[in-house]
C-alpha positions in Angstrom: 68.6 24.2 20.3 72.2 25.5 19.8 71.5 28.2 22.4 72.2 27.3 26.1 69.5 29.5 27.5 66.1 30.5 26.0 64.7 33.7 27.2 61.0 33.4 28.0 58.5 36.2 28.4 56.5 36.8 31.6 53.3 35.6 30.0 52.6 32.8 27.5 49.5 31.6 25.7 48.7 28.0 26.8 47.8 25.2 24.5 46.6 22.1 26.4 47.7 18.6 25.2 45.3 15.9 26.3 47.2 12.8 27.4 50.3 14.0 25.5 53.7 15.6 26.5 56.0 17.8 24.4 59.6 17.5 25.6 62.3 20.1 24.9 64.0 19.4 21.6 61.1 17.5 20.1 59.2 18.6 17.0 55.5 17.7 16.8 52.8 18.5 14.2 49.3 19.3 15.5 46.0 20.1 13.7 44.0 22.9 15.4 40.3 22.8 14.8 38.6 24.3 17.9 38.0 28.0 17.8 39.9 28.6 21.0 43.0 27.0 19.6 42.8 28.8 16.3 44.2 31.9 17.9 46.4 30.1 20.5 49.4 29.8 18.3 53.1 30.7 18.3 53.8 34.2 17.0 57.5 34.4 16.7 57.7 37.4 14.5 54.4 39.2 15.1 56.0 41.4 17.8 58.7 42.6 15.4 58.0 45.9 13.7 59.9 45.3 10.5 61.2 42.1 8.8 64.4 42.5 6.8 64.0 40.9 3.4 66.8 40.2 0.9 66.6 41.7 -2.6 65.9 38.4 -4.3 63.9 35.4 -3.1 63.2 32.0 -4.5 59.6 31.8 -5.5 57.2 28.9 -4.7 53.9 29.3 -6.6 50.6 28.7 -4.8 47.8 27.7 -7.3 44.5 29.4 -6.3 45.8 29.8 -2.8 47.1 32.8 -0.7 49.4 32.8 2.3 48.9 35.8 4.4 51.4 37.2 7.0 51.0 35.5 10.3 49.5 32.3 8.9 51.2 28.9 9.1 50.7 26.3 6.4 52.0 22.9 5.6 52.9 21.8 2.1 54.2 18.7 0.4 56.8 19.2 -2.3 57.0 16.5 -4.9 57.8 18.2 -8.3 61.5 18.4 -9.3 61.4 22.2 -9.3 60.0 22.5 -5.8 62.2 19.8 -4.4 65.3 21.6 -5.8 64.1 24.9 -4.3 63.6 23.4 -0.8 67.0 21.7 -0.9 68.9 24.8 -1.9 67.0 27.5 -0.2 65.7 25.9 3.0 67.3 22.5 3.7 70.9 23.8 3.5 70.3 27.2 5.2 68.1 25.8 8.0 66.5 28.6 10.0 68.0 31.4 7.9 66.2 30.4 4.8 63.4 32.6 3.4 61.3 32.0 0.3 58.6 33.9 -1.5 55.0 32.6 -1.9 53.3 33.9 -5.0 49.6 33.2 -5.8 49.0 31.9 -9.3 45.8 31.5 -11.3 44.8 29.1 -14.0 44.8 30.8 -17.4 41.2 29.9 -18.2 39.8 31.4 -15.0 40.7 35.0 -15.2 42.6 37.7 -16.9 46.4 37.7 -16.3 47.5 39.3 -13.0 51.1 39.4 -14.0 53.5 38.0 -16.5 52.4 34.6 -17.9 54.8 31.7 -17.8 54.5 27.9 -18.0 55.0 26.5 -14.5 54.2 23.3 -12.6 53.0 23.8 -9.1 53.2 21.5 -6.1 50.2 20.2 -4.3 48.8 22.1 -1.4 46.6 21.0 1.5 45.2 23.4 4.0 42.8 22.3 6.7 43.3 25.5 8.6 44.8 28.8 7.3 46.1 29.9 10.7 49.3 29.3 12.6 49.4 25.8 13.9 47.2 24.5 11.0 48.2 21.3 9.2 47.6 20.1 5.6 46.5 16.6 4.5 48.5 15.5 1.5 45.6 13.4 0.2 43.5 16.4 -0.5 46.0 18.4 -2.5 45.2 19.7 -6.0 48.0 18.6 -8.2 48.4 20.1 -11.7 50.5 18.8 -14.5 53.6 20.7 -15.6 53.5 23.1 -18.6 50.1 24.4 -17.6 49.8 28.1 -18.4 49.3 30.1 -15.2 49.2 33.8 -14.3 51.4 35.1 -11.5 50.2 37.6 -9.0 52.3 40.7 -8.7 52.4 40.6 -4.9 53.3 37.8 -2.5 54.4 37.0 1.1 57.8 36.1 2.3 57.8 32.9 4.4 60.1 31.1 6.8 60.3 27.4 7.3 59.3 26.3 10.8 59.8 22.6 10.1 61.3 20.5 7.4 61.1 16.7 6.9 62.6 14.7 4.0 61.2 11.4 2.7 61.8 8.9 -0.1 58.9 7.3 -2.0 59.1 3.6 -2.6 59.7 1.9 -5.0 60.4 4.9 -7.3 63.0 6.4 -4.9 61.7 9.9 -5.5 62.6 12.5 -2.8 59.8 14.5 -1.3 59.8 17.3 1.4 57.1 18.3 3.9 57.5 22.0 4.8 55.8 24.0 7.5 55.9 27.7 6.4 55.0 30.8 8.3 54.0 34.0 6.5 56.1 37.0 7.5 55.5 40.1 5.4 54.2 41.3 2.0 56.5 42.1 -1.0 56.1 43.2 -4.5 57.7 41.5 -7.5 59.9 43.7 -9.6 61.4 41.0 -11.9 60.8 37.3 -12.3 63.5 35.0 -13.5 64.5 31.3 -13.4 67.3 29.6 -11.5 67.7 26.1 -12.7 64.4 24.4 -12.3 62.7 26.9 -10.1 62.0 30.7 -10.2 63.5 33.6 -8.3 62.3 37.2 -8.2 63.7 40.6 -7.4 61.4 42.0 -4.8 60.8 45.1 -2.7 59.2 45.0 0.7 55.7 46.5 1.1 55.9 46.7 4.9 55.8 50.2 6.5 58.8 51.3 8.4 58.7 51.9 12.1 58.4 55.7 11.6 55.7 55.3 8.9 53.8 52.9 11.2 54.0 55.4 14.1 52.4 58.1 11.9 49.7 55.7 10.8 48.9 54.8 14.4 48.4 58.4 15.2 45.8 58.8 12.4 42.3 59.3 13.9 40.7 57.1 11.2 43.2 54.3 12.0 42.4 54.6 15.7 38.7 54.4 15.0 39.1 51.4 12.8 41.4 49.7 15.4 38.8 50.1 18.1 36.0 48.9 15.9 38.1 45.9 14.8 39.1 45.0 18.4 35.6 45.3 19.6 34.3 43.1 16.9 37.2 40.6 17.4 36.6 40.6 21.2 32.9 39.9 20.6 33.8 37.0 18.3 36.3 35.6 20.8 33.8 35.9 23.6 31.2 34.0 21.6 33.7 31.3 20.7 34.9 31.0 24.3 31.3 30.8 25.6 30.6 28.1 23.1 33.8 26.1 23.8 34.1 27.1 27.5 37.9 27.8 27.1 38.3 30.5 29.7 39.6 33.5 27.7 43.0 32.2 26.6 42.7 33.6 23.1 42.3 37.2 24.3 46.1 37.3 24.6 46.4 37.9 20.9 44.6 41.3 21.2 47.1 42.4 23.8 50.4 41.2 22.3 50.1 41.5 18.5 49.9 44.8 16.6 46.4 45.4 15.3 47.4 45.7 11.6 49.0 42.2 11.9 45.9 40.9 13.7 43.9 41.8 10.6 45.9 39.3 8.6 45.7 36.6 11.3 41.9 36.8 11.6 41.4 37.0 7.8 43.6 33.8 7.4 41.4 32.1 10.0 38.2 32.3 7.9 37.0 30.3 5.0 36.9 33.0 2.3 37.1 32.9 -1.5 40.3 33.2 -3.5 39.3 36.7 -4.7 38.8 37.8 -1.1 42.2 36.4 -0.2 43.9 38.3 -3.0 42.0 41.4 -2.0 43.4 41.0 1.6 46.9 40.4 0.2 46.7 43.6 -1.9 45.6 45.7 1.2 49.0 47.2 1.9 47.4 50.3 3.6 46.8 49.3 7.3 43.5 51.2 7.3 42.2 49.3 4.2 43.4 46.1 5.8 41.6 46.8 9.0 38.4 47.7 7.2 38.4 44.5 5.2 39.3 42.4 8.3 36.5 44.0 10.4 34.0 43.2 7.6 35.2 39.6 7.6 35.1 39.2 11.4 31.7 40.8 11.6 30.4 38.5 8.8 31.8 35.4 10.6 30.2 36.6 13.9 26.8 37.1 12.3 27.0 33.6 10.7 27.8 32.1 14.1 24.8 33.9 15.7 22.5 32.8 12.9 23.7 29.2 13.2 23.3 29.3 17.0 19.8 30.7 16.6 18.8 28.0 14.1 20.4 25.3 16.3 18.6 26.5 19.4 15.3 26.6 17.5 15.8 23.1 16.1 17.0 21.7 19.4 13.9 23.1 21.0 11.7 21.2 18.6 13.6 18.0 18.7 11.9 15.3 20.6 13.3 12.1 21.7 12.2 10.2 18.6 13.7 12.9 16.4 17.0 12.7 18.1 16.9 8.9 17.6 16.3 9.6 13.9 19.3 11.9 13.7 21.4 9.2 15.4 20.1 6.6 12.9 21.0 8.9 10.0 24.5 9.3 11.4 24.7 5.5 11.8 23.6 5.1 8.2 26.2 7.5 7.0 28.9 5.6 9.0 27.8 2.3 7.5 27.9 3.8 4.0 31.5 5.0 4.7 32.4 1.5 6.0 30.7 -0.2 3.1 28.3 -2.0 5.5 25.1 -0.5 4.1 23.0 -3.3 2.6 20.5 -0.9 1.0 21.1 -0.4 -2.7 19.4 3.0 -2.8 17.5 5.3 -0.6 13.9 4.4 -0.1 12.5 7.7 -1.2 14.7 7.6 -4.3 13.3 4.2 -5.1 9.8 5.4 -4.5 10.4 8.4 -6.9 11.7 6.1 -9.6 8.7 3.8 -9.1 6.4 6.8 -9.5 8.1 7.9 -12.7 7.6 4.5 -14.2 4.0 4.2 -13.1 2.7 6.1 -16.1 0.4 8.4 -14.1 -1.8 11.0 -15.8 -0.4 14.5 -15.8 -2.8 15.9 -13.2 -2.2 12.9 -10.9 1.6 13.0 -11.4 1.7 16.7 -10.5 -0.2 16.0 -7.3 2.0 13.0 -6.4 5.3 14.8 -6.9 4.1 17.7 -4.8 3.3 15.2 -2.1 6.7 13.6 -2.5 8.4 17.0 -2.1 6.5 17.5 1.1 7.4 13.9 2.3 11.1 14.6 1.8 11.0 17.5 4.2 9.3 15.4 6.9 10.9 13.2 9.5 9.7 9.5 9.8 8.5 10.1 13.3 6.0 12.8 12.3 2.4 11.7 12.4 1.7 12.3 8.7 4.8 10.7 7.4 3.6 7.1 7.2 0.2 7.9 5.7 1.8 10.2 3.1 4.3 7.5 2.1 1.6 4.8 2.0 -0.5 7.1 -0.2 2.4 7.6 -2.7 3.2 3.9 -2.7 -0.4 3.2 -3.5 -0.4 5.7 -6.4 2.8 4.1 -7.7 1.4 0.6 -7.5 -1.9 1.3 -9.3 -2.0 0.0 -12.9 -2.4 3.4 -14.7 -1.3 2.2 -18.1 -1.5 -1.6 -17.7 -4.7 -2.9 -19.4 -5.9 -6.3 -20.5 -5.7 -6.8 -24.2 -9.3 -7.4 -25.2 -9.8 -10.1 -27.7 -12.0 -9.6 -30.7 -15.6 -10.3 -29.7 -17.0 -13.4 -31.2 -20.6 -13.7 -30.3 -20.8 -17.3 -31.3 -17.8 -18.2 -29.1 -19.3 -16.2 -26.3 -22.6 -18.0 -26.6 -20.9 -21.4 -26.6 -18.9 -20.3 -23.5 -22.0 -19.3 -21.6 -23.8 -22.5 -22.6 -20.8 -24.6 -21.5 -20.6 -22.8 -18.2 -24.3 -22.5 -17.4 -27.3 -24.8 -18.1 -30.6 -23.1 -18.6 -30.9 -19.4 -17.8 -31.9 -18.7 -21.4 -33.2 -15.2 -20.8 -30.2 -14.2 -18.8 -27.7 -15.5 -21.3 -29.6 -13.8 -24.1 -29.3 -10.4 -22.3 -25.5 -10.9 -21.9 -25.2 -11.7 -25.6 -27.1 -8.5 -26.4 -24.7 -6.5 -24.1 -21.7 -8.0 -25.9 -23.2 -7.3 -29.3 -23.6 -3.6 -28.5 -20.1 -3.4 -27.2 -18.8 -5.0 -30.4 -20.6 -2.4 -32.6 -19.7 0.5 -30.3 -16.7 -0.2 -28.1 -16.7 3.2 -26.4 -20.4 3.0 -25.5 -21.3 3.4 -21.8 -22.9 0.0 -21.0 -25.7 -0.5 -18.5 -25.1 -1.5 -14.9 -26.1 -5.1 -14.7 -27.4 -6.4 -11.4 -28.1 -10.2 -11.1 -30.7 -10.8 -8.5 -31.5 -14.3 -7.3 -31.1 -16.9 -4.5 -27.7 -18.2 -3.5 -26.2 -20.8 -5.7 -27.9 -20.0 -9.0 -24.7 -18.8 -10.8 -24.7 -15.0 -10.4 -21.0 -14.7 -9.7 -20.0 -17.2 -12.4 -22.1 -15.3 -15.0 -19.9 -12.2 -14.3 -16.8 -14.3 -14.7 -18.1 -15.5 -18.0 -18.6 -11.9 -19.2 -15.0 -11.2 -18.3 -13.8 -14.3 -20.2 -15.9 -13.3 -23.3 -14.3 -9.8 -23.2 -10.8 -11.1 -22.6 -10.5 -9.2 -19.4 -9.4 -10.1 -15.9 -12.1 -10.6 -13.3 -12.1 -9.3 -9.7 -14.8 -9.9 -7.1 -15.4 -7.5 -4.3 -17.7 -8.6 -1.5 -19.8 -6.0 0.1 -21.6 -8.2 2.7 -21.7 -6.4 6.0 -20.2 -3.2 4.8 -21.6 -0.2 6.8 -18.9 2.4 6.3 -18.9 4.3 3.0 -15.1 4.8 3.4 -14.8 1.1 2.7 -16.0 1.9 -0.8 -14.6 5.3 -1.4 -11.6 5.1 0.8 -10.6 6.9 4.1 -9.4 10.4 4.3 -5.6 10.5 4.6 -5.9 12.8 7.7 -7.1 9.8 9.7 -4.7 7.5 11.5 -4.8 4.1 9.8 -6.5 5.4 6.7 -6.8 2.9 3.8 -7.9 3.0 0.2 -11.4 1.7 -0.6 -12.2 -1.8 -1.8 -12.4 -0.7 -5.4 -8.9 0.6 -5.4 -7.7 -2.5 -3.6 -9.3 -4.6 -6.3 -7.5 -2.6 -9.0 -4.2 -3.0 -7.2 -4.8 -6.8 -6.8 -5.8 -7.5 -10.4 -3.0 -5.2 -11.7 -4.9 -3.9 -14.8 -7.0 -0.8 -15.2 -9.9 -2.4 -17.2 -11.0 -5.4 -15.3 -14.6 -6.7 -15.0 -15.3 -5.7 -11.5 -18.1 -7.5 -9.6 -19.6 -6.0 -6.5 -21.1 -9.0 -4.8 -24.0 -8.8 -2.3 -25.0 -5.1 -2.7 -28.1 -5.8 -0.8 -26.1 -6.7 2.3 -24.8 -3.2 2.9 -26.2 -1.1 5.7 -26.0 2.5 6.8 -25.2 4.0 10.2 -23.3 6.9 11.7 -20.4 6.2 9.4 -22.4 6.9 6.3 -24.3 5.1 3.6 -22.2 2.8 1.3 -25.0 2.7 -1.2 -24.4 6.5 -1.9 -20.8 5.8 -2.6 -21.7 3.1 -5.1 -23.6 5.7 -7.1 -20.1 7.0 -8.2 -18.9 3.8 -9.9 -20.0 1.6 -12.7 -20.0 -2.1 -12.0 -21.6 -5.5 -12.4 -23.5 -6.3 -9.2 -25.3 -9.2 -7.5 -27.9 -9.3 -4.9 -30.3 -11.8 -3.3 -33.1 -9.4 -2.9 -34.1 -6.0 -4.5 -36.0 -4.6 -1.5 -32.9 -3.7 0.7 -31.2 -1.9 -2.2 -31.7 1.9 -2.0 -34.1 3.3 -4.6 -31.5 5.7 -6.2 -29.0 2.9 -6.7 -31.6 0.5 -7.9 -32.8 3.0 -10.4 -29.4 3.1 -12.0 -29.2 -0.7 -12.5 -30.7 -3.0 -14.9 -32.0 -5.9 -12.8 -31.8 -9.4 -14.2 -33.6 -11.9 -12.1 -32.2 -15.5 -11.7 -34.9 -17.7 -10.2 -34.2 -21.1 -8.8 -33.7 -24.2 -10.9 -36.2 -26.9 -11.6 -35.3 -30.5 -10.6 -34.7 -31.3 -14.3 -32.3 -28.4 -14.6 -30.6 -29.4 -11.4 -30.1 -32.9 -12.8 -28.5 -31.6 -16.0 -26.3 -29.2 -14.0 -25.1 -32.0 -11.8 -24.3 -34.4 -14.6 -22.6 -31.8 -16.8 -20.8 -29.5 -14.3 -21.0 -30.5 -10.6 -20.0 -34.2 -10.8 -16.9 -33.6 -13.0 -15.8 -30.7 -10.8 -16.3 -32.6 -7.6 -14.4 -35.6 -8.9 -11.5 -33.4 -10.0 -11.4 -31.6 -6.7 -11.1 -34.9 -4.8 -8.5 -36.4 -7.1 -11.0 -38.9 -8.6 -12.4 -39.9 -12.0 -15.2 -41.9 -13.4 -12.9 -45.0 -13.1 -13.3 -44.7 -9.3 -16.8 -43.3 -8.7 -19.9 -43.3 -10.8 -23.1 -41.5 -9.7 -26.1 -42.6 -11.9 -28.8 -40.1 -12.9 -31.3 -42.0 -10.7 -29.2 -41.4 -7.6 -28.8 -37.8 -8.5 -32.6 -37.4 -8.7 -32.9 -39.0 -5.3 -30.4 -36.6 -3.9 -32.4 -33.7 -5.4 -35.7 -35.0 -4.1 -34.8 -36.3 -0.7 -31.8 -34.1 0.4 -32.1 -30.7 -1.3 -35.0 -28.4 -1.8 -33.1 -25.2 -2.4 -33.4 -22.8 -5.3 -29.7 -23.1 -6.2 -27.3 -26.1 -6.4 -24.9 -25.5 -3.6 -26.3 -28.1 -1.2 -26.5 -30.5 -4.1 -22.8 -30.0 -4.7 -22.1 -30.5 -1.0 -23.9 -33.8 -1.0 -22.1 -34.9 -4.2 -18.8 -33.9 -2.5 -19.7 -36.1 0.5 -20.1 -39.0 -1.8 -16.8 -38.2 -3.4 -15.1 -38.1 0.0 -16.4 -41.5 0.9 -15.0 -42.9 -2.4 -11.7 -41.1 -1.7 -11.4 -42.9 1.6 -11.7 -46.2 -0.1 -9.1 -45.3 -2.7 -6.7 -44.0 -0.1 -7.0 -47.2 1.9 -6.3 -49.1 -1.3 -9.3 -51.3 -1.2 -9.4 -53.4 -4.3 -6.5 -51.3 -5.7 -3.4 -52.4 -7.6 -0.5 -50.0 -7.9 0.8 -49.8 -11.5 4.5 -50.3 -11.1 7.1 -51.6 -13.6 7.7 -54.7 -11.5 5.7 -56.9 -9.2 7.7 -55.9 -6.1 5.5 -53.0 -5.4 2.2 -55.0 -5.2 0.5 -55.7 -1.9 1.5 -59.1 -0.7 -1.9 -60.7 -0.3 -3.1 -59.4 -3.6 0.1 -60.6 -5.3 -0.4 -64.1 -4.0 -4.0 -64.1 -5.2 -2.9 -63.1 -8.7 -0.2 -65.8 -8.8 -2.7 -68.4 -7.7 -5.2 -67.4 -10.4 -2.7 -67.2 -13.2 0.9 -68.1 -13.9 1.5 -64.9 -15.8 1.3 -61.4 -14.4 0.4 -58.8 -17.0 2.0 -55.4 -16.4 0.7 -52.1 -17.8 2.8 -49.1 -18.5 0.9 -45.8 -17.8 2.2 -42.5 -19.5 3.0 -39.8 -16.9 2.4 -36.7 -19.0 -0.9 -35.7 -17.5 -0.4 -34.2 -14.1 -4.1 -33.9 -13.4 -4.5 -37.7 -13.3 -1.9 -38.4 -10.6 -4.1 -40.9 -8.7 -5.3 -42.5 -12.0 -1.6 -42.9 -12.9 -0.9 -44.6 -9.6 -3.9 -46.8 -8.9 -6.4 -48.8 -10.9 -9.6 -50.0 -9.3 -10.8 -53.5 -10.1 -14.4 -52.1 -10.5 -15.6 -48.5 -10.1 -17.7 -47.6 -7.0 -21.3 -47.1 -8.2 -23.5 -45.1 -5.8 -26.8 -46.8 -4.8 -29.6 -46.0 -2.3 -27.8 -47.9 0.5 -24.7 -45.7 0.0 -26.8 -42.6 -0.1 -28.3 -43.3 3.3 -24.9 -44.5 4.7 -23.1 -41.3 3.6 -25.8 -38.6 3.6 -28.0 -40.0 6.3 -31.8 -40.5 6.4 -33.7 -38.5 3.8 -34.6 -35.0 4.9 -37.6 -34.6 2.7 -40.4 -36.8 1.3 -43.6 -36.3 -0.7 -45.8 -37.4 2.3 -45.0 -34.4 4.5 -47.8 -32.2 3.1 -50.5 -34.9 3.4 -49.4 -35.7 7.0 -49.3 -32.1 8.2 -52.6 -31.1 6.5 -54.4 -34.2 7.9 -56.5 -32.1 10.4 -58.6 -28.9 10.0 -56.9 -25.6 10.6 -53.7 -26.2 8.6 -53.0 -24.7 5.1 -50.0 -24.8 2.7 -48.8 -21.4 1.7 -46.1 -20.2 -0.7 -43.6 -17.4 0.4 -40.5 -15.8 -1.1 -37.2 -15.6 0.8 -33.7 -14.5 0.0 -33.0 -18.2 -0.7 -35.8 -18.4 -3.3 -39.4 -19.7 -3.0 -40.4 -21.8 0.0 -43.4 -23.7 1.2 -44.9 -22.4 4.4 -47.4 -24.2 6.6 -49.9 -22.1 8.6 -51.5 -23.7 11.6 -54.5 -22.4 13.7 -56.3 -23.6 16.7 -59.0 -22.4 19.1 -59.3 -22.6 22.9 -61.2 -21.2 25.7 -60.4 -17.6 26.4 -61.4 -14.0 26.1 -61.7 -13.6 22.3 -58.0 -12.7 21.7 -55.8 -13.5 18.7 -52.3 -14.9 19.3 -49.6 -14.9 16.6 -46.3 -16.7 16.9 -43.5 -17.7 14.5 -41.2 -14.6 14.6 -43.5 -12.5 12.4 -43.1 -9.0 11.1 -45.6 -6.2 11.4 -47.0 -6.7 7.8 -47.9 -10.3 8.3 -49.4 -9.6 11.7 -51.7 -7.0 10.0 -52.6 -9.6 7.4 -53.7 -12.0 10.1 -55.8 -9.4 11.7 -57.4 -8.5 8.4 -58.1 -12.2 7.7 -59.8 -12.7 11.1 -61.9 -9.6 10.6 -63.1 -10.7 7.2 -64.0 -14.2 8.4 -65.9 -12.8 11.4 -67.8 -10.4 9.1 -68.7 -13.2 6.7 -69.3 -15.9 9.3 -73.1 -16.1 8.5 -72.5 -16.2 4.8 -70.0 -19.0 5.2 -72.4 -20.9 7.5 -69.9 -20.6 10.3 -72.5 -19.1 12.6 -76.3 -19.5 12.9 -76.9 -15.7 12.9 -75.1 -12.6 11.8 -74.6 -11.3 15.3 -73.0 -14.4 16.7 -69.5 -13.8 17.8 -67.0 -16.5 16.6 -64.6 -15.5 19.3 -67.0 -15.5 22.2 -65.3 -17.2 25.2 -62.4 -18.5 23.2 -59.1 -17.4 21.7 -57.5 -18.1 18.4 -53.8 -19.0 18.1 -52.1 -18.8 14.6 -48.6 -20.2 14.3 -46.1 -20.2 11.4 -43.7 -23.1 12.0 -39.9 -22.7 11.8 -40.1 -20.1 14.5 -36.4 -19.3 14.2 -36.8 -17.9 10.7 -38.1 -14.3 10.4 -41.3 -14.0 8.3 -43.0 -10.9 6.9 -45.0 -9.8 3.9 -48.6 -9.5 2.7 -48.7 -12.6 0.4 -50.0 -14.9 3.2 -53.3 -13.1 3.4 -55.3 -15.8 1.4 -53.5 -18.5 3.3 -54.6 -17.1 6.7 -58.2 -16.8 5.6 -58.3 -20.4 4.3 -56.7 -21.5 7.6 -59.3 -19.7 9.8 -62.3 -21.0 7.6 -60.9 -24.5 7.9 -60.6 -24.1 11.7 -64.1 -22.7 12.2 -65.7 -25.1 9.7 -63.7 -28.1 10.9 -63.1 -29.0 7.2 -59.7 -30.0 6.0 -57.9 -28.2 3.2 -56.6 -30.2 0.3 -53.0 -31.4 1.0 -52.0 -31.2 -2.7 -52.9 -27.5 -2.9 -50.7 -24.4 -2.1 -51.7 -20.8 -2.4 -50.3 -17.2 -2.3 -51.9 -13.8 -2.6 -52.6 -10.6 -0.7 -56.2 -9.9 0.4 -58.1 -6.7 1.1 -60.6 -6.1 3.9 -63.4 -6.4 1.2 -62.1 -9.8 0.1 -60.3 -9.0 -3.1 -57.2 -11.0 -4.0 -54.2 -8.7 -5.0 -51.2 -9.8 -7.0 -47.9 -10.6 -5.3 -44.2 -11.0 -6.4 -41.9 -13.9 -6.8 -44.4 -16.0 -8.6 -41.9 -18.0 -10.5 -39.9 -18.8 -7.4 -43.0 -19.8 -5.5 -44.2 -22.1 -8.3 -40.8 -23.8 -8.5 -40.8 -24.3 -4.7 -44.3 -25.9 -5.0 -43.0 -28.2 -7.7 -39.9 -29.2 -5.7 -42.2 -30.0 -2.8 -44.5 -32.2 -4.8 -47.5 -29.9 -4.8 -49.9 -30.5 -7.6 -52.3 -27.5 -7.4 -51.4 -23.8 -6.9 -53.8 -21.0 -6.3 -52.6 -17.6 -7.7 -54.2 -14.2 -7.9 -55.8 -13.7 -11.3 -53.6 -10.6 -12.0 -50.5 -12.8 -11.7 -51.4 -14.7 -14.9 -48.8 -12.8 -16.9 -46.0 -14.0 -14.6 -46.6 -17.6 -15.7 -44.7 -16.9 -18.9 -41.4 -17.0 -17.0 -42.1 -20.4 -15.5 -40.6 -23.4 -17.4 -43.2 -25.3 -19.5 -41.9 -28.6 -17.9 -43.0 -27.3 -14.5 -46.4 -26.0 -15.6 -47.1 -29.3 -17.3 -46.9 -31.0 -13.8 -49.0 -28.4 -12.0 -52.6 -27.2 -12.0 -52.7 -23.4 -11.8 -56.0 -22.1 -10.3 -56.7 -18.3 -10.5 -58.6 -16.4 -7.9 -60.1 -12.9 -8.1 -61.9 -12.9 -4.7 -61.4 -14.8 -1.5 -64.5 -16.9 -2.3 -62.6 -18.2 -5.4 -59.7 -19.3 -3.1 -62.1 -21.1 -0.8 -63.8 -22.8 -3.7 -60.5 -24.3 -4.9 -59.0 -25.0 -1.5 -61.6 -27.5 -0.1 -62.8 -30.8 -1.5 -66.3 -30.4 -2.8 -66.2 -26.6 -2.9 -66.5 -23.8 -0.3 -67.8 -24.7 3.2 -70.7 -22.3 2.9 -72.5 -25.0 1.0 -72.7 -27.0 4.2 -73.8 -26.2 7.7 -71.2 -25.3 10.2 -70.3 -27.9 12.7 -69.5 -25.5 15.5 
């Protein structure tokens, strides 16, 4: 600024300032990061051939850093030695000051490169190693004094381009910020100290003008120069194309000597400390060009590889993937600002959860392989969500969590079964046997128990009792309506929306690996194009329930031990109601025996008049209806006195009546420890509500069943009482027949299956063939169906019916129709017949006999070969029934009619 006129060259490299202006005389610090501006820098001494150096220079050590000629670096001097050096060598001399920069290395990193002395170094920051680069003082590596360091034998003379002085508060320590420009190399001849800093006797390593001219004429140097310039021009072209700068950086190749360009380019790259030292030691211009060409070519190749990868990745990025990248950037920004609410990354949390899950070794290996694949995927990829859900499921499964089984006590188990279930002696004995075997051999593979019986007989509660006896948790899995085997086994993870099977869901829900798992309603599964669930059930061990055995596939049924639970007798229902149902219903409705009492006589009426099912569910529903009626009266506070500590809480009319009756009011204090008796602790009924017949009809309506139904419906010929088996247990089935003018056809109605239709055709054929023997026709050749049709109907047409056990019932009905003789109304029958008139055995005998007993039937006709099945029927039921055995159809007819079979009398046709 002391000069009046500044001589400018004809051409200058241009550095644009966006929204900024640099005025003459002003000093500004900039930080160049773009590739175009890396080479667009001030080169005040590059055009000079030789730099004159003094014989001695003050030395500033650079720890693990190298300043090359042509590079500009900013340092912050804070140590007393460096501050003293700057003040005496630069601050006082202004532009004439020169200092030497020597690299130093920590003693424990390498062998000594020069003489070893103890020296403290100042902090360096270098965001760019080229001219125009700036250093951030927050990133400097500060070492304590008295650290042993090794000095390099060669350094670079540097000139200060900018100095600024500062004072730290509150310590008052003086600091300097210095911008240095590397000029030329020198060699250290002798190192000494001057006060607090070092000085060195040096000799320049730069070639003279004459020596440089000789080198420039060397053919090897010319070849290396061309190769370097070509590589450098290619690099600059790539950078300009990438940044679209217009070729401003090419000025360097035209104005700066090539051997100095080698240092400038080498200082522009991120290279290791060893490579920096190697470049500093390259005094020979040919060696320097060779090393610089290698560095430029390596940088060029890295840029090309990066561009190739970027182009490939950008070509694969979809809109959703770009959104993911933006979200990742946003997450990083939030983490820097401290706004991220997530304590840890989701995948890291998932990995920790997997580690603590206790998976077996083979499963853990597979899970971690899947996790590694998941980490490489982006959330928008199709398989990301299914893979993550799969791993979360594996981590949630109770691999090591198990119920601690209690020591098996068969006596306690028997008492538990007896308290939970009334009757079912055979079933409970089989469960006790199962538990006994498990107590003697805990690792024994138990049988697959399948409880088969009508609804409401206690199949599910029996499985729960087994779990309680074993001390395990209980989980119920319903299979009703399952038609896809994937619901059992689980879906393949390749499918969108794939889910685990119901068995895995049950394990996850119960959170133990050894529960008692009940597969409910195995007979309700079906097969279609999606597979057969029953085949998937062959792979698991379970306790199962079913209403019928017929729909269960034979392979699955073969693996199970079937335990049949028939319906209850009225006596058993009465005991179940008094012991279990009534207490449970009262508790569910917030009542107690102080509010509602249901005598045994009323329970019997409910069983006889309102329920004729095999189980007790409808019985419980009717008892619940009575409890609701009582709950309404309690809620409305009819005849109820709240038990408070004072008389202020009493209803006003009731209080007046009490005061009128007595001059003293007696108060009762109720303890509040039992939370299950909240209503009892709040109210007291003057007298409990006792159920009677009037209340039954008021709450439950008119009786649904009575004992006169059979006699009324069998009052005319052509009607017979049959016994059938359904999924809901045994049932009484009426069969009606009538004749009319027609063409000799047989009509069947009542939603019948093919088997029962064939039984009707067999029955009609047998009756027509034996018409003369039964005195239904005067001669053998008389056609019973001549000019008339026969119509057979099974009432309750909305209920599907099928099976062969109605054969004897159909024959009896047709004989009654043609003979015009009524069948006994107190008699029911069941049995399959052959075309020759033999009576074959049928199934479900116990259920059918119980149904007849519930219906008030007194006589039951059974096939003779079903005599062995009577052992399963309760003796109390058999005592009230007359069992009649039949071997042929004639035996059935003999028992079904008053006075014997109709063949003993003439037909009235």
